Backbone of each chain as nested JSON, in Angstrom:
{
  "chains": [
    {"id": "A", "residues": [
      {"number": 1, "name": "UNK", "atoms": {"N": [-8.964, 1.798, 3.313], "CA": [-7.861, 1.941, 2.302], "C": [-7.615, 3.123, 1.53]}},
      {"number": 2, "name": "UNK", "atoms": {"N": [-8.271, 4.225, 1.624], "CA": [-8.4, 5.131, 1.175], "C": [-7.091, 6.113, 1.779]}},
      {"number": 3, "name": "UNK", "atoms": {"N": [-7.337, 5.949, 3.223], "CA": [-6.582, 6.686, 4.213], "C": [-5.025, 5.984, 4.003]}},
      {"number": 4, "name": "UNK", "atoms": {"N": [-5.032, 4.809, 3.819], "CA": [-3.604, 4.139, 3.821], "C": [-3.163, 4.821, 2.267]}},
      {"number": 5, "name": "UNK", "atoms": {"N": [-3.909, 4.996, 1.179], "CA": [-3.414, 5.842, 0.219], "C": [-2.796, 7.443, 0.412]}},
      {"number": 6, "name": "UNK", "atoms": {"N": [-3.634, 7.777, 1.155], "CA": [-3.089, 9.371, 1.545], "C": [-1.993, 9.237, 2.529]}},
      {"number": 7, "name": "UNK", "atoms": {"N": [-1.799, 8.022, 3.148], "CA": [-0.485, 8.405, 3.861], "C": [0.625, 7.802, 2.966]}},
      {"number": 8, "name": "UNK", "atoms": {"N": [0.909, 7.041, 2.196], "CA": [1.594, 6.811, 1.277], "C": [1.705, 7.469, 0.085]}},
      {"number": 9, "name": "UNK", "atoms": {"N": [1.336, 8.75, 0.033], "CA": [1.285, 9.868, -1.418], "C": [2.824, 9.559, -1.655]}},
      {"number": 10, "name": "UNK", "atoms": {"N": [3.775, 10.031, -0.827], "CA": [4.763, 10.483, -1.602], "C": [5.668, 9.325, -2.079]}},
      {"number": 11, "name": "UNK", "atoms": {"N": [5.843, 7.909, -0.848], "CA": [6.183, 6.608, -1.505], "C": [5.858, 6.658, -2.833]}},
      {"number": 12, "name": "UNK", "atoms": {"N": [4.238, 6.785, -2.956], "CA": [3.621, 6.233, -4.133], "C": [4.148, 7.141, -5.654]}},
      {"number": 13, "name": "UNK", "atoms": {"N": [4.418, 8.465, -5.133], "CA": [4.754, 9.164, -6.307], "C": [6.16, 8.878, -6.546]}},
      {"number": 14, "name": "UNK", "atoms": {"N": [7.212, 8.512, -5.783], "CA": [8.52, 8.102, -5.826], "C": [8.427, 6.52, -6.606]}},
      {"number": 15, "name": "UNK", "atoms": {"N": [7.641, 5.842, -6.166], "CA": [7.523, 4.557, -7.266], "C": [6.884, 4.648, -8.337]}},
      {"number": 16, "name": "UNK", "atoms": {"N": [5.773, 5.763, -8.864], "CA": [5.521, 6.061, -10.251], "C": [6.863, 6.622, -10.934]}},
      {"number": 17, "name": "UNK", "atoms": {"N": [7.492, 7.45, -10.06], "CA": [8.497, 8.186, -11.013], "C": [9.652, 6.922, -11.431]}},
      {"number": 18, "name": "UNK", "atoms": {"N": [9.751, 6.221, -10.697], "CA": [11.228, 5.018, -10.662], "C": [10.232, 4.075, -11.887]}},
      {"number": 19, "name": "UNK", "atoms": {"N": [9.1, 4.1, -12.02], "CA": [8.197, 3.119, -12.905], "C": [8.424, 3.916, -14.324]}},
      {"number": 20, "name": "UNK", "atoms": {"N": [8.389, 5.173, -14.157], "CA": [8.419, 5.955, -15.529], "C": [9.742, 5.718, -15.807]}},
      {"number": 21, "name": "UNK", "atoms": {"N": [10.853, 5.849, -15.14], "CA": [12.177, 5.793, -15.587], "C": [12.661, 4.613, -16.026]}},
      {"number": 22, "name": "UNK", "atoms": {"N": [11.793, 3.592, -15.216], "CA": [12.321, 2.178, -15.759], "C": [11.502, 1.765, -17.143]}},
      {"number": 23, "name": "UNK", "atoms": {"N": [10.385, 2.4, -17.569], "CA": [9.368, 2.514, -18.787], "C": [10.66, 2.993, -19.843]}},
      {"number": 24, "name": "UNK", "atoms": {"N": [11.182, 4.148, -19.375], "CA": [11.895, 4.884, -20.388], "C": [13.445, 3.721, -20.778]}},
      {"number": 25, "name": "UNK", "atoms": {"N": [13.85, 3.298, -19.783], "CA": [15.062, 2.331, -19.778], "C": [14.627, 1.343, -20.656]}},
      {"number": 26, "name": "UNK", "atoms": {"N": [13.65, 0.867, -20.517], "CA": [13.008, -0.576, -21.397], "C": [12.806, -0.094, -22.729]}},
      {"number": 27, "name": "UNK", "atoms": {"N": [11.75, 0.752, -22.794], "CA": [11.169, 1.057, -24.238], "C": [11.62, 1.964, -25.138]}},
      {"number": 28, "name": "UNK", "atoms": {"N": [12.444, 2.722, -24.48], "CA": [13.261, 3.811, -25.285], "C": [13.967, 3.469, -26.632]}},
      {"number": 29, "name": "UNK", "atoms": {"N": [13.625, 4.258, -27.598], "CA": [14.291, 3.718, -28.876], "C": [16.098, 3.796, -28.732]}},
      {"number": 30, "name": "UNK", "atoms": {"N": [16.637, 2.558, -29.33], "CA": [18.08, 2.416, -28.965], "C": [18.75, 3.578, -29.964]}},
      {"number": 31, "name": "UNK", "atoms": {"N": [19.847, 4.061, -29.832], "CA": [20.418, 4.574, -30.948], "C": [21.064, 3.73, -32.171]}},
      {"number": 32, "name": "UNK", "atoms": {"N": [20.626, 4.075, -33.387], "CA": [21.26, 3.218, -34.371], "C": [22.709, 2.73, -34.284]}},
      {"number": 33, "name": "UNK", "atoms": {"N": [23.141, 1.4, -34.659], "CA": [24.445, 1.176, -34.64], "C": [25.461, 2.442, -35.834]}},
      {"number": 34, "name": "UNK", "atoms": {"N": [26.635, 2.462, -35.234], "CA": [27.3, 3.584, -36.017], "C": [27.167, 3.043, -37.246]}},
      {"number": 35, "name": "UNK", "atoms": {"N": [27.61, 4.135, -38.193], "CA": [27.614, 3.915, -39.662], "C": [28.891, 3.39, -40.105]}},
      {"number": 36, "name": "UNK", "atoms": {"N": [28.918, 2.207, -40.874], "CA": [30.207, 1.759, -41.297], "C": [30.751, 2.615, -42.684]}},
      {"number": 37, "name": "UNK", "atoms": {"N": [31.718, 2.712, -42.577], "CA": [32.408, 3.064, -44.138], "C": [32.651, 1.946, -45.166]}},
      {"number": 38, "name": "UNK", "atoms": {"N": [31.419, 2.195, -45.771], "CA": [31.301, 1.009, -46.845], "C": [32.522, 1.04, -48.101]}},
      {"number": 39, "name": "UNK", "atoms": {"N": [32.695, 2.469, -48.224], "CA": [33.131, 2.797, -49.588], "C": [34.933, 2.699, -49.234]}},
      {"number": 40, "name": "UNK", "atoms": {"N": [35.303, 2.701, -47.972], "CA": [36.549, 2.771, -47.766], "C": [36.875, 1.308, -47.917]}}
    ]},
    {"id": "B", "residues": [
      {"number": 1, "name": "UNK", "atoms": {"N": [21.031, -6.405, -21.402], "CA": [20.05, -6.807, -20.622], "C": [18.712, -6.89, -21.076]}},
      {"number": 2, "name": "UNK", "atoms": {"N": [18.056, -8.205, -20.39], "CA": [16.73, -8.344, -21.033], "C": [15.855, -7.506, -20.107]}},
      {"number": 3, "name": "UNK", "atoms": {"N": [14.405, -7.416, -20.945], "CA": [13.381, -6.793, -20.38], "C": [13.113, -7.126, -18.967]}},
      {"number": 4, "name": "UNK", "atoms": {"N": [12.764, -8.642, -18.687], "CA": [12.358, -8.505, -17.184], "C": [13.277, -8.221, -16.579]}},
      {"number": 5, "name": "UNK", "atoms": {"N": [14.547, -8.314, -16.673], "CA": [15.717, -7.786, -15.786], "C": [15.55, -6.388, -15.545]}},
      {"number": 6, "name": "UNK", "atoms": {"N": [15.09, -5.711, -16.2], "CA": [15.351, -4.361, -15.882], "C": [13.882, -3.822, -15.311]}},
      {"number": 7, "name": "UNK", "atoms": {"N": [12.967, -4.677, -15.477], "CA": [11.492, -4.779, -15.01], "C": [11.837, -4.849, -13.786]}},
      {"number": 8, "name": "UNK", "atoms": {"N": [12.427, -5.938, -13.133], "CA": [12.617, -6.467, -11.953], "C": [13.492, -5.329, -11.089]}},
      {"number": 9, "name": "UNK", "atoms": {"N": [14.792, -5.002, -11.843], "CA": [15.463, -4.052, -11.009], "C": [14.634, -2.87, -10.47]}},
      {"number": 10, "name": "UNK", "atoms": {"N": [13.789, -2.154, -11.596], "CA": [12.996, -1.135, -11.039], "C": [11.968, -1.555, -9.841]}},
      {"number": 11, "name": "UNK", "atoms": {"N": [11.507, -2.653, -10.104], "CA": [10.468, -3.049, -9.154], "C": [11.279, -3.124, -7.782]}},
      {"number": 12, "name": "UNK", "atoms": {"N": [12.421, -3.921, -7.676], "CA": [13.184, -3.648, -6.504], "C": [13.368, -2.241, -5.996]}},
      {"number": 13, "name": "UNK", "atoms": {"N": [13.705, -1.438, -6.631], "CA": [14.407, -0.104, -6.303], "C": [12.954, 0.795, -5.783]}},
      {"number": 14, "name": "UNK", "atoms": {"N": [11.643, 0.433, -6.524], "CA": [10.22, 1.152, -6.003], "C": [10.082, 0.541, -4.699]}},
      {"number": 15, "name": "UNK", "atoms": {"N": [9.974, -0.995, -4.575], "CA": [9.695, -1.443, -3.415], "C": [10.535, -1.092, -1.98]}},
      {"number": 16, "name": "UNK", "atoms": {"N": [11.931, -1.148, -2.485], "CA": [12.955, -0.629, -1.162], "C": [12.609, 0.838, -0.656]}},
      {"number": 17, "name": "UNK", "atoms": {"N": [12.136, 1.721, -1.593], "CA": [11.463, 3.082, -1.532], "C": [10.487, 2.984, -0.456]}},
      {"number": 18, "name": "UNK", "atoms": {"N": [9.527, 1.786, -0.769], "CA": [8.087, 1.902, 0.023], "C": [8.994, 1.417, 1.389]}},
      {"number": 19, "name": "UNK", "atoms": {"N": [9.701, 0.53, 1.442], "CA": [10.014, -0.298, 2.631], "C": [10.715, 0.847, 3.671]}},
      {"number": 20, "name": "UNK", "atoms": {"N": [11.304, 1.819, 2.868], "CA": [12.078, 2.66, 3.917], "C": [10.815, 3.508, 4.388]}},
      {"number": 21, "name": "UNK", "atoms": {"N": [10.067, 3.809, 3.532], "CA": [9.073, 5.03, 4.082], "C": [8.331, 4.164, 4.712]}},
      {"number": 22, "name": "UNK", "atoms": {"N": [7.849, 2.76, 4.94], "CA": [7.055, 2.24, 5.994], "C": [8.052, 1.726, 7.203]}},
      {"number": 23, "name": "UNK", "atoms": {"N": [9.085, 1.474, 7.17], "CA": [9.852, 0.949, 8.569], "C": [10.756, 2.217, 9.047]}},
      {"number": 24, "name": "UNK", "atoms": {"N": [11.9, 2.639, 8.442], "CA": [12.646, 3.407, 9.066], "C": [12.04, 4.756, 9.156]}},
      {"number": 25, "name": "UNK", "atoms": {"N": [11.468, 5.562, 8.21], "CA": [10.859, 6.658, 8.212], "C": [9.794, 6.666, 9.007]}},
      {"number": 26, "name": "UNK", "atoms": {"N": [9.031, 5.562, 9.447], "CA": [7.779, 5.419, 10.429], "C": [6.36, 5.725, 9.92]}},
      {"number": 27, "name": "UNK", "atoms": {"N": [6.197, 5.577, 8.357], "CA": [4.69, 6.053, 8.088], "C": [4.329, 4.918, 8.428]}},
      {"number": 28, "name": "UNK", "atoms": {"N": [4.334, 3.928, 8.667], "CA": [3.406, 2.567, 8.82], "C": [3.255, 2.692, 10.303]}},
      {"number": 29, "name": "UNK", "atoms": {"N": [4.056, 2.946, 11.219], "CA": [3.742, 3.237, 12.699], "C": [2.786, 4.313, 12.887]}},
      {"number": 30, "name": "UNK", "atoms": {"N": [2.893, 5.484, 12.032], "CA": [2.219, 6.328, 12.162], "C": [0.772, 6.449, 11.769]}},
      {"number": 31, "name": "UNK", "atoms": {"N": [0.727, 5.454, 10.628], "CA": [-0.687, 5.051, 10.044], "C": [-1.477, 4.475, 10.893]}},
      {"number": 32, "name": "UNK", "atoms": {"N": [-0.997, 3.386, 11.695], "CA": [-1.251, 2.369, 12.475], "C": [-1.823, 3.141, 13.968]}},
      {"number": 33, "name": "UNK", "atoms": {"N": [-1.003, 4.135, 14.499], "CA": [-1.144, 5.038, 15.494], "C": [-2.6, 5.665, 14.897]}},
      {"number": 34, "name": "UNK", "atoms": {"N": [-2.554, 6.403, 13.971], "CA": [-3.989, 7.409, 13.483], "C": [-5.14, 6.501, 13.534]}},
      {"number": 35, "name": "UNK", "atoms": {"N": [-5.087, 5.429, 12.843], "CA": [-6.359, 4.683, 12.964], "C": [-6.819, 3.794, 14.398]}},
      {"number": 36, "name": "UNK", "atoms": {"N": [-5.684, 3.54, 15.035], "CA": [-5.812, 2.883, 16.371], "C": [-6.791, 4.077, 17.555]}},
      {"number": 37, "name": "UNK", "atoms": {"N": [-6.212, 5.371, 16.983], "CA": [-6.77, 6.518, 17.989], "C": [-8.191, 6.531, 17.626]}},
      {"number": 38, "name": "UNK", "atoms": {"N": [-8.616, 6.588, 16.446], "CA": [-9.88, 6.628, 15.715], "C": [-10.88, 5.38, 16.13]}},
      {"number": 39, "name": "UNK", "atoms": {"N": [-10.026, 4.31, 16.135], "CA": [-11.013, 3.161, 16.546], "C": [-11.449, 3.417, 18.054]}},
      {"number": 40, "name": "UNK", "atoms": {"N": [-10.034, 3.678, 18.985], "CA": [-10.47, 3.78, 20.507], "C": [-11.581, 4.745, 20.791]}},
      {"number": 41, "name": "UNK", "atoms": {"N": [-11.557, 5.803, 19.927], "CA": [-12.56, 6.864, 20.487], "C": [-13.934, 6.275, 20.065]}},
      {"number": 42, "name": "UNK", "atoms": {"N": [-14.224, 5.22, 19.207], "CA": [-15.438, 4.684, 18.86], "C": [-15.95, 3.659, 20.093]}},
      {"number": 43, "name": "UNK", "atoms": {"N": [-14.761, 3.02, 20.593], "CA": [-14.83, 2.188, 21.863], "C": [-15.149, 3.032, 22.975]}},
      {"number": 44, "name": "UNK", "atoms": {"N": [-14.625, 4.175, 23.221], "CA": [-15.184, 4.992, 24.266], "C": [-16.582, 5.516, 24.153]}},
      {"number": 45, "name": "UNK", "atoms": {"N": [-16.84, 5.929, 22.873], "CA": [-17.952, 6.246, 22.703], "C": [-19.316, 5.095, 23.117]}},
      {"number": 46, "name": "UNK", "atoms": {"N": [-18.634, 3.927, 22.743], "CA": [-19.731, 3.162, 23.245], "C": [-20.056, 2.634, 24.789]}},
      {"number": 47, "name": "UNK", "atoms": {"N": [-19.005, 3.129, 25.224], "CA": [-19.258, 3.179, 26.816], "C": [-19.217, 2.007, 27.604]}},
      {"number": 48, "name": "UNK", "atoms": {"N": [-18.277, 1.099, 27.436], "CA": [-18.29, -0.384, 27.605], "C": [-17.256, -0.639, 28.461]}},
      {"number": 49, "name": "UNK", "atoms": {"N": [-17.508, -0.5, 30.125], "CA": [-16.142, -0.606, 30.933], "C": [-15.237, -1.73, 30.562]}},
      {"number": 50, "name": "UNK", "atoms": {"N": [-14.046, -1.288, 30.769], "CA": [-13.294, -2.589, 30.764], "C": [-12.899, -3.064, 29.416]}},
      {"number": 51, "name": "UNK", "atoms": {"N": [-13.683, -2.753, 28.236], "CA": [-13.058, -3.054, 26.754], "C": [-12.254, -2.048, 26.289]}},
      {"number": 52, "name": "UNK", "atoms": {"N": [-10.918, -2.824, 25.771], "CA": [-9.955, -2.136, 25.348], "C": [-9.841, -2.638, 23.727]}},
      {"number": 53, "name": "UNK", "atoms": {"N": [-8.978, -1.884, 22.952], "CA": [-8.676, -2.161, 21.461], "C": [-7.203, -1.858, 21.265]}},
      {"number": 54, "name": "UNK", "atoms": {"N": [-6.679, -2.321, 20.374], "CA": [-5.604, -2.008, 20.079], "C": [-5.331, -2.834, 18.519]}},
      {"number": 55, "name": "UNK", "atoms": {"N": [-4.386, -2.237, 17.541], "CA": [-4.368, -2.683, 16.195], "C": [-3.165, -3.489, 16.313]}},
      {"number": 56, "name": "UNK", "atoms": {"N": [-2.951, -4.569, 15.491], "CA": [-1.94, -5.138, 15.267], "C": [-0.362, -4.574, 15.191]}},
      {"number": 57, "name": "UNK", "atoms": {"N": [0.222, -4.909, 15.825], "CA": [1.512, -4.42, 16.298], "C": [2.954, -5.401, 15.838]}},
      {"number": 58, "name": "UNK", "atoms": {"N": [2.653, -6.34, 15.872], "CA": [3.607, -7.14, 15.768], "C": [3.425, -8.479, 14.592]}},
      {"number": 59, "name": "UNK", "atoms": {"N": [3.542, -8.422, 13.4], "CA": [3.722, -7.183, 12.464], "C": [2.432, -5.965, 12.545]}},
      {"number": 60, "name": "UNK", "atoms": {"N": [2.806, -4.925, 11.915], "CA": [1.576, -4.104, 12.04], "C": [0.764, -4.472, 11.139]}},
      {"number": 61, "name": "UNK", "atoms": {"N": [-0.794, -4.253, 11.564], "CA": [-1.674, -4.434, 10.69], "C": [-2.689, -3.857, 10.742]}},
      {"number": 62, "name": "UNK", "atoms": {"N": [-3.914, -3.729, 10.036], "CA": [-5.022, -2.766, 10.295], "C": [-6.11, -3.851, 10.759]}},
      {"number": 63, "name": "UNK", "atoms": {"N": [-6.019, -4.879, 11.555], "CA": [-6.834, -5.6, 12.107], "C": [-7.076, -4.981, 13.585]}},
      {"number": 64, "name": "UNK", "atoms": {"N": [-8.269, -4.71, 14.109], "CA": [-8.385, -4.351, 15.017], "C": [-8.809, -5.623, 16.244]}},
      {"number": 65, "name": "UNK", "atoms": {"N": [-8.023, -5.533, 17.409], "CA": [-7.997, -6.467, 18.399], "C": [-8.784, -5.828, 19.919]}},
      {"number": 66, "name": "UNK", "atoms": {"N": [-9.931, -6.56, 20.066], "CA": [-10.796, -5.807, 20.936], "C": [-10.732, -7.048, 22.168]}},
      {"number": 67, "name": "UNK", "atoms": {"N": [-10.671, -6.536, 23.321], "CA": [-10.332, -7.19, 24.702], "C": [-11.456, -6.711, 25.989]}},
      {"number": 68, "name": "UNK", "atoms": {"N": [-11.774, -7.603, 26.492], "CA": [-12.555, -6.977, 28.017], "C": [-14.016, -7.845, 27.856]}},
      {"number": 69, "name": "UNK", "atoms": {"N": [-14.913, -7.859, 28.925], "CA": [-16.144, -8.081, 29.009], "C": [-17.165, -7.327, 27.983]}},
      {"number": 70, "name": "UNK", "atoms": {"N": [-17.606, -8.272, 27.416], "CA": [-18.696, -7.952, 26.52], "C": [-19.355, -9.019, 25.961]}},
      {"number": 71, "name": "UNK", "atoms": {"N": [-20.729, -9.043, 26.056], "CA": [-22.001, -9.987, 25.812], "C": [-21.892, -10.065, 24.391]}},
      {"number": 72, "name": "UNK", "atoms": {"N": [-22.432, -10.989, 23.76], "CA": [-22.87, -11.243, 22.075], "C": [-23.741, -9.864, 21.804]}},
      {"number": 73, "name": "UNK", "atoms": {"N": [-24.505, -9.59, 22.732], "CA": [-25.408, -8.423, 22.139], "C": [-24.338, -7.274, 21.826]}},
      {"number": 74, "name": "UNK", "atoms": {"N": [-23.599, -6.727, 22.873], "CA": [-22.773, -5.692, 22.846], "C": [-21.846, -5.888, 21.888]}},
      {"number": 75, "name": "UNK", "atoms": {"N": [-21.26, -7.211, 21.383], "CA": [-20.447, -7.227, 19.987], "C": [-20.647, -7.559, 18.65]}},
      {"number": 76, "name": "UNK", "atoms": {"N": [-21.882, -7.874, 18.908], "CA": [-22.476, -8.215, 17.522], "C": [-23.585, -7.276, 17.185]}},
      {"number": 77, "name": "UNK", "atoms": {"N": [-24.483, -6.671, 18.273], "CA": [-25.594, -5.961, 18.169], "C": [-27.002, -6.815, 17.642]}},
      {"number": 78, "name": "UNK", "atoms": {"N": [-27.871, -6.176, 17.334], "CA": [-29.245, -6.69, 16.787], "C": [-29.952, -5.807, 15.908]}},
      {"number": 79, "name": "UNK", "atoms": {"N": [-30.375, -6.313, 15.135], "CA": [-31.447, -5.609, 14.066], "C": [-30.75, -4.358, 13.492]}},
      {"number": 80, "name": "UNK", "atoms": {"N": [-31.238, -3.405, 13.732], "CA": [-30.833, -1.946, 13.382], "C": [-29.53, -1.532, 14.274]}},
      {"number": 81, "name": "UNK", "atoms": {"N": [-29.36, -1.852, 15.466], "CA": [-28.653, -1.419, 16.608], "C": [-27.444, -2.236, 16.137]}},
      {"number": 82, "name": "UNK", "atoms": {"N": [-26.25, -1.494, 15.419], "CA": [-24.966, -1.943, 15.572], "C": [-24.064, -2.347, 16.736]}},
      {"number": 83, "name": "UNK", "atoms": {"N": [-23.367, -3.533, 16.754], "CA": [-22.467, -3.855, 17.596], "C": [-21.221, -3.172, 17.726]}},
      {"number": 84, "name": "UNK", "atoms": {"N": [-20.258, -3.694, 18.664], "CA": [-19.014, -2.986, 18.639], "C": [-18.268, -3.519, 17.291]}},
      {"number": 85, "name": "UNK", "atoms": {"N": [-18.373, -4.519, 17.208], "CA": [-17.904, -5.155, 15.852], "C": [-18.217, -4.278, 14.497]}},
      {"number": 86, "name": "UNK", "atoms": {"N": [-19.194, -3.983, 14.454], "CA": [-19.757, -3.457, 13.088], "C": [-19.225, -1.769, 13.445]}},
      {"number": 87, "name": "UNK", "atoms": {"N": [-19.112, -1.2, 14.607], "CA": [-18.812, 0.271, 14.594], "C": [-17.614, 0.269, 14.337]}},
      {"number": 88, "name": "UNK", "atoms": {"N": [-16.678, -0.606, 15.179], "CA": [-15.233, -0.676, 15.08], "C": [-14.663, -0.769, 13.723]}},
      {"number": 89, "name": "UNK", "atoms": {"N": [-15.372, -1.741, 12.834], "CA": [-15.197, -2.29, 11.55], "C": [-15.608, -1.067, 10.491]}},
      {"number": 90, "name": "UNK", "atoms": {"N": [-16.536, -0.434, 10.786], "CA": [-16.782, 0.985, 10.023], "C": [-15.954, 2.14, 10.013]}},
      {"number": 91, "name": "UNK", "atoms": {"N": [-14.908, 1.894, 10.995], "CA": [-13.563, 2.994, 11.103], "C": [-12.891, 3.014, 10.072]}},
      {"number": 92, "name": "UNK", "atoms": {"N": [-12.85, 4.103, 9.577], "CA": [-11.597, 4.267, 7.989], "C": [-10.314, 3.892, 8.305]}},
      {"number": 93, "name": "UNK", "atoms": {"N": [-9.977, 2.474, 7.635], "CA": [-8.771, 1.992, 8.055], "C": [-8.538, 0.786, 8.472]}},
      {"number": 94, "name": "UNK", "atoms": {"N": [-9.613, 0.434, 9.38], "CA": [-9.508, -0.924, 10.074], "C": [-9.961, -1.863, 9.064]}},
      {"number": 95, "name": "UNK", "atoms": {"N": [-9.287, -3.086, 8.715], "CA": [-9.53, -3.797, 7.936], "C": [-10.3, -4.925, 8.618]}},
      {"number": 96, "name": "UNK", "atoms": {"N": [-10.211, -5.305, 9.73], "CA": [-11.232, -6.589, 10.431], "C": [-11.138, -6.499, 12.114]}},
      {"number": 97, "name": "UNK", "atoms": {"N": [-11.947, -7.116, 12.575], "CA": [-12.141, -6.974, 14.285], "C": [-12.04, -8.412, 14.38]}},
      {"number": 98, "name": "UNK", "atoms": {"N": [-11.342, -8.607, 15.84], "CA": [-11.516, -9.761, 16.322], "C": [-11.165, -9.679, 17.981]}},
      {"number": 99, "name": "UNK", "atoms": {"N": [-11.636, -10.756, 18.444], "CA": [-11.46, -10.641, 19.91], "C": [-10.793, -11.521, 20.292]}},
      {"number": 100, "name": "UNK", "atoms": {"N": [-10.177, -12.31, 19.637], "CA": [-8.914, -13.017, 20.211], "C": [-7.785, -12.973, 19.056]}},
      {"number": 101, "name": "UNK", "atoms": {"N": [-6.384, -12.766, 19.806], "CA": [-5.416, -12.684, 18.946], "C": [-4.906, -14.068, 18.211]}},
      {"number": 102, "name": "UNK", "atoms": {"N": [-5.785, -14.354, 17.424], "CA": [-5.147, -15.761, 16.575], "C": [-5.408, -15.461, 15.222]}},
      {"number": 103, "name": "UNK", "atoms": {"N": [-4.847, -16.303, 14.276], "CA": [-5.412, -16.307, 13.091], "C": [-4.18, -15.316, 12.447]}},
      {"number": 104, "name": "UNK", "atoms": {"N": [-4.463, -15.532, 11.093], "CA": [-3.355, -14.673, 10.202], "C": [-3.948, -13.118, 9.913]}},
      {"number": 105, "name": "UNK", "atoms": {"N": [-3.294, -12.172, 10.131], "CA": [-3.692, -10.861, 9.515], "C": [-2.722, -10.404, 8.665]}},
      {"number": 106, "name": "UNK", "atoms": {"N": [-3.4, -9.702, 7.592], "CA": [-2.428, -9.333, 6.543], "C": [-1.672, -8.074, 6.9]}},
      {"number": 107, "name": "UNK", "atoms": {"N": [-0.277, -8.365, 6.899], "CA": [0.744, -7.351, 7.424], "C": [0.406, -6.13, 6.935]}},
      {"number": 108, "name": "UNK", "atoms": {"N": [0.489, -4.705, 7.502], "CA": [0.416, -3.401, 6.667], "C": [1.673, -3.512, 5.878]}},
      {"number": 109, "name": "UNK", "atoms": {"N": [2.581, -3.925, 6.021], "CA": [3.661, -3.933, 5.138], "C": [3.373, -4.401, 3.62]}},
      {"number": 110, "name": "UNK", "atoms": {"N": [2.934, -5.634, 3.911], "CA": [2.556, -6.389, 2.516], "C": [1.353, -5.455, 1.589]}},
      {"number": 111, "name": "UNK", "atoms": {"N": [0.394, -4.784, 2.245], "CA": [-0.475, -4.073, 1.631], "C": [0.082, -2.841, 1.133]}},
      {"number": 112, "name": "UNK", "atoms": {"N": [1.221, -2.298, 1.942], "CA": [1.729, -0.999, 1.203], "C": [2.599, -1.543, 0.098]}},
      {"number": 113, "name": "UNK", "atoms": {"N": [3.189, -2.5, 0.371], "CA": [4.354, -2.848, -0.857], "C": [3.393, -3.332, -2.199]}},
      {"number": 114, "name": "UNK", "atoms": {"N": [2.392, -4.108, -1.687], "CA": [1.261, -3.985, -2.891], "C": [0.808, -2.707, -3.764]}},
      {"number": 115, "name": "UNK", "atoms": {"N": [0.453, -1.783, -2.99], "CA": [0.158, -0.522, -3.546], "C": [1.312, 0.157, -4.504]}},
      {"number": 116, "name": "UNK", "atoms": {"N": [2.764, 0.097, -3.66], "CA": [4.161, 0.546, -4.351], "C": [4.185, -0.169, -5.617]}},
      {"number": 117, "name": "UNK", "atoms": {"N": [3.897, -1.645, -5.67], "CA": [4.208, -2.262, -6.868], "C": [3.102, -1.696, -8.009]}},
      {"number": 118, "name": "UNK", "atoms": {"N": [1.711, -1.701, -7.6], "CA": [0.967, -1.054, -8.512], "C": [1.373, 0.499, -9.156]}},
      {"number": 119, "name": "UNK", "atoms": {"N": [1.568, 1.107, -8.283], "CA": [2.167, 2.32, -8.4], "C": [3.372, 2.268, -9.549]}},
      {"number": 120, "name": "UNK", "atoms": {"N": [4.319, 1.579, -9.362], "CA": [5.43, 1.568, -10.266], "C": [4.999, 0.726, -11.628]}},
      {"number": 121, "name": "UNK", "atoms": {"N": [3.817, 0.098, -11.529], "CA": [3.398, -0.643, -12.917], "C": [2.859, 0.474, -13.624]}},
      {"number": 122, "name": "UNK", "atoms": {"N": [2.025, 1.217, -13.005], "CA": [1.316, 2.273, -13.976], "C": [2.584, 3.393, -14.181]}},
      {"number": 123, "name": "UNK", "atoms": {"N": [3.425, 3.464, -13.38], "CA": [4.45, 4.144, -13.893], "C": [5.528, 3.668, -15.304]}},
      {"number": 124, "name": "UNK", "atoms": {"N": [5.427, 2.442, -15.285], "CA": [6.111, 1.673, -16.535], "C": [5.063, 1.754, -17.504]}},
      {"number": 125, "name": "UNK", "atoms": {"N": [3.975, 2.023, -17.235], "CA": [2.756, 1.689, -18.26], "C": [3.015, 3.275, -18.89]}},
      {"number": 126, "name": "UNK", "atoms": {"N": [3.196, 4.2, -17.994], "CA": [3.54, 5.577, -18.873], "C": [4.664, 5.838, -19.456]}},
      {"number": 127, "name": "UNK", "atoms": {"N": [5.746, 5.177, -19.068], "CA": [6.758, 5.021, -19.725], "C": [6.814, 4.533, -20.775]}},
      {"number": 128, "name": "UNK", "atoms": {"N": [5.81, 3.562, -21.165], "CA": [5.863, 2.66, -22.661], "C": [5.276, 4.083, -23.23]}},
      {"number": 129, "name": "UNK", "atoms": {"N": [3.878, 4.9, -22.786], "CA": [3.26, 5.724, -23.419], "C": [4.174, 6.691, -24.243]}},
      {"number": 130, "name": "UNK", "atoms": {"N": [4.711, 7.151, -23.162], "CA": [5.743, 8.53, -23.596], "C": [7.091, 8.031, -24.506]}},
      {"number": 131, "name": "UNK", "atoms": {"N": [7.429, 7.016, -24.22], "CA": [8.848, 6.749, -24.721], "C": [9.025, 5.584, -25.506]}},
      {"number": 132, "name": "UNK", "atoms": {"N": [7.844, 4.769, -25.936], "CA": [8.043, 3.488, -26.88], "C": [8.633, 4.154, -28.225]}},
      {"number": 133, "name": "UNK", "atoms": {"N": [9.304, 3.471, -28.95], "CA": [9.612, 3.961, -30.428], "C": [8.521, 4.032, -31.129]}},
      {"number": 134, "name": "UNK", "atoms": {"N": [8.278, 4.722, -32.028], "CA": [7.309, 5.346, -32.832], "C": [7.716, 5.361, -34.206]}},
      {"number": 135, "name": "UNK", "atoms": {"N": [6.886, 4.504, -35.019], "CA": [7.28, 4.676, -36.456], "C": [7.243, 6.218, -36.997]}},
      {"number": 136, "name": "UNK", "atoms": {"N": [8.454, 6.319, -37.589], "CA": [8.756, 7.637, -38.254], "C": [8.039, 7.802, -39.562]}},
      {"number": 137, "name": "UNK", "atoms": {"N": [7.02, 8.693, -39.734], "CA": [7.053, 8.646, -41.315], "C": [7.344, 10.199, -41.796]}},
      {"number": 138, "name": "UNK", "atoms": {"N": [7.924, 9.852, -43.285], "CA": [8.174, 11.001, -43.714], "C": [7.472, 11.665, -45.059]}},
      {"number": 139, "name": "UNK", "atoms": {"N": [6.179, 11.423, -44.919], "CA": [5.647, 12.056, -45.888], "C": [4.377, 12.968, -45.134]}}
    ]}
  ]
}
């Protein structure tokens, strides 16, 4: 199994990066809604 | 877009990358070739005339298929003397040894995609660690 990991290091690294990007997409803080002009 | 939809879109992208590396790029075939060469060297070392070995090719798998004339002792060994099954099974990368091309062998693609999915989930976990919303303290 170890050599299968070695052979697939690059695709595994790509999958890891895609996962990090997906994690950012899913969990990142959303910008607050635009402030409304309550006085006007 | 829901959390699960985003998670599945990311997973599909990661699995697609894994499949491209395995198939069109040829990493899967190269891996099977390398393991097969090592296993064939073990068979040659055993010096059993007429015994041949190949790994699963359709689909690619890590299962070794042996063929040729060999008795039970040569196949299974006895006591401290390992047979061909144990020797070939000990080669790094070989997942199983068979003398008949029957039964189900786990395709290499499935194992590769499982690893890819695992790496993707680790990435999502790292994404959560780095990018999750944190409570901001003002004191």
